C-alpha positions in Angstrom: 104.8 79.0 111.8 102.5 76.6 109.8 103.1 75.6 106.3 100.8 76.8 103.5 98.3 74.2 102.2 98.5 72.8 98.6 95.7 73.2 96.1 94.9 69.7 94.8 93.3 70.4 91.4 91.7 72.9 89.0 88.3 72.5 90.7 89.6 73.4 94.1 91.6 76.3 92.5 88.5 77.7 90.8 86.4 77.3 94.0 89.0 79.2 96.1 89.1 82.1 93.6 85.3 82.4 93.7 85.0 82.0 97.5 87.9 84.3 98.7 88.3 88.0 98.2 92.1 87.9 98.2 94.1 84.8 97.2 97.9 84.4 96.9 99.1 81.3 95.0 102.6 80.2 95.1 103.4 78.1 91.9 106.0 75.6 92.8 107.4 72.1 92.1 109.2 69.7 94.4 112.4 69.8 92.3 112.7 73.5 92.2 115.5 74.9 94.4 114.4 78.6 94.3 110.9 77.5 95.2 112.3 76.3 98.5 113.6 79.7 99.3 110.2 81.3 98.6 108.2 78.7 100.7 109.1 80.3 104.2 108.2 83.7 102.8 104.8 82.4 101.8 104.4 80.9 105.3 105.3 84.4 106.8 102.8 86.1 104.4 100.0 83.7 105.4 100.7 84.4 109.1 100.9 88.1 108.8 98.0 88.6 106.3 95.9 85.6 107.4 92.9 87.9 108.4 92.9 89.5 104.9 94.1 87.0 102.4 94.4 83.2 101.8 97.8 81.9 100.8 98.2 78.5 98.9 100.8 76.6 97.0 100.1 74.9 93.7 102.5 72.1 92.4 102.7 72.8 88.7 103.9 69.3 88.0 100.5 68.0 89.1 98.5 71.0 87.8 99.7 71.9 84.4 96.5 73.8 83.7 97.7 76.7 85.7 100.9 77.1 83.8 98.9 77.1 80.5 96.0 79.2 81.8 98.1 82.0 83.3 101.2 81.8 81.0 103.6 80.7 83.7 107.0 79.8 82.1 109.2 79.8 85.1 108.9 79.2 88.8 108.7 80.2 91.5 105.8 82.3 90.4 103.5 83.9 92.9 100.0 85.0 91.6 97.8 87.5 93.4 94.0 87.4 92.8 91.4 89.9 94.0 87.8 88.9 93.5 88.9 86.0 91.2 90.8 88.3 88.9 94.6 88.0 88.5 96.1 91.3 89.6 99.8 90.6 89.7 102.4 87.8 89.2 105.9 87.9 90.7 108.4 85.5 89.2 111.6 84.5 90.9 113.0 84.7 94.4 112.3 88.1 95.9 112.7 89.8 99.2 109.7 89.3 101.5 108.9 93.1 101.2 108.1 92.6 97.5 105.6 89.9 98.2 103.9 91.8 101.0 103.9 95.0 99.0 102.2 93.3 96.1 99.5 92.0 98.6 99.0 95.4 100.0 98.6 96.8 96.5 95.9 94.2 95.7 94.0 94.7 99.0 93.7 98.5 98.6 
């Protein structure tokens, strides 16, 4: 299982939202314990839905724009985008089924 790539900056973030139909972004930080629990679930999501959606991580310490732009106040926060539009945000550690169900809802 590979690890999900990090988005480097706001320009790359915006480019991805324009280029990809379905994007899942895991907002995280290196010091965040619960984020480490969500990371393998994002890897699983990327592997299982790789043909339909792109999954990325975004370090909020280096990309404060996302927290401000999308009103993220606590992490882990997983954002689901369809055609560049934010469809859903799940905050906190959740079972894998909740993350995959949210993706299924966005893709239908």
